[in-house]
N, C-alpha and C positions, 0 to 999 in steps of 0.2 A: 088086192088093190087098196084095201084099208090101210096097209102098212105105208104105202106111198102117200096116201092122204095125210096120215099122221106125220110122216117125214116132212111134207111140205108145210104143214102147220107149225112144226117145230122150227123149221128153217125161217119161216116168217117171224116167229116169236124171237128168235136170235137176232135177226136183222132189226126188228122193232126195238128190242132192248138196247142194242148197240146205238141205234139212232137216238133214242131217248137219253142215253148216258153220254153221248158224244164220244163213244169209244169205237175202236176198230172192231169189225165184225169177227175177225179171226181170234181176237182176244176173248170176246164173249163166247164164241164157239168153244175155245179151250176151257173156259170156266164151266160151261155146260157139261163137257166131256168129263172133266175132273170131278164135278159134283155127282155125275151119274155113276162114276166108279167108286166113289167113297160113301155114297148114301144109297142104301138099298131101296129107299122109297122113291128115289128119282128114276124115271124111266131111262133106259140107255139112249144115247144119241146114235141113230142109225147111220149106216154108210151113205144112204141116199140123202139124209139131212146134211151130212158133212159135204157131200158132193155139191149140193145146191148152194150152201153157204160159201164154200171155197171157190166155186165157179163164179158166183157173184163177185167175190172179192177180187178174183183174177181180172174180171171185165168191168169192175165197178165204175171207172171213169166213163167208159163208153156207154154203159147201160144208163147211167144218170144223164149223160148228154142226150141219148135217144129219148128218154122220158121227157126231158125238158123241151126238146125240139118238137115232139109230136103231141104233147099235152096242151092243146090249144087253150089259151086263156089261163093256164096254171103254170106258175114257176114251181120248181121242185121244192123250194122252201115254203111256199104257201099251200102246197098240196097237203091234205090230211096225212099225218104220219102213217096211219094204217094203210091207206091206199098206196102211198109211195113205196112201202116195203113189200106189199103184195105184188105191185108192178115190177119191182126189182127181181124178186124170185121168179115171177112168171116170164119176164123178158129173158132172163138167163136161160131158163129151161126151154123156152120156145125157140130161141135163136141157136143155142149151142148143144142141147141134148137131143140128139136125133132119135134116141130110143123111145121117146114119149111122143105119141101122136099130138099134133098141134091142137086138135079139138079138146083133148083131155087136159092139156096145160091150161087152155083158156077156161074150160068149165071148172076146173079145180080152183083157179084163181078167182073166178066169179063167186064160187061157193065160200071162199075165205072172206071175200068182201061182204057177202050176205051175213056171214056169222059175226064179223068183227067191226064192220064199218056202217056208214050211213045208208039210207034208202037209195040215194042216188049213186052210190059207189059201184054196185055191180054193173050197171050199164056203162059207167066210165071205164072201169077195168076191162070189160068186154070190148068196148070200142077201141081202146088204145092197143090192147094185145092183138085184136083183129087186124089193126093197121100194121103192127109188127109182123104178123104172120104173112100178110100180103107182100111186105117189103123184105122178108127174111133173106133171100139170096143176096140182095145188095147190102143189107146190114152187116153181114159177115165180111164182105169184101171191104166195106168202109173202114173197118177196124184195122185191117192189115197194113 
């Protein structure tokens, strides 16, 4: 399980970098993969990291709309960049990756918020992803 934890953290870092640079997430992912292959000091980008980043990219518009719709009192642009990107990864995995139990996705996302964001962020991430978990069946239908 530590490998998946690391993969989630790397996926978050890739989305965070793309957000900060104003660049497409798939471009940043390709940069990370290229650097990991050419620099032995760089850890490899795992298949699961690629799945999370590519999955988010595939559903990016819908995920960002969901976050905007359900994050009461926060627009996506005003939300802390760390929280926004943790929620993006968590929402993708929660809604579209059936192999991971919902509780694990939420817990891992909360842990990322504890490690990288503000004191209020873990409860914010937990609450929003908990709402997505409750709405999961309808959220998939809404995109179709």
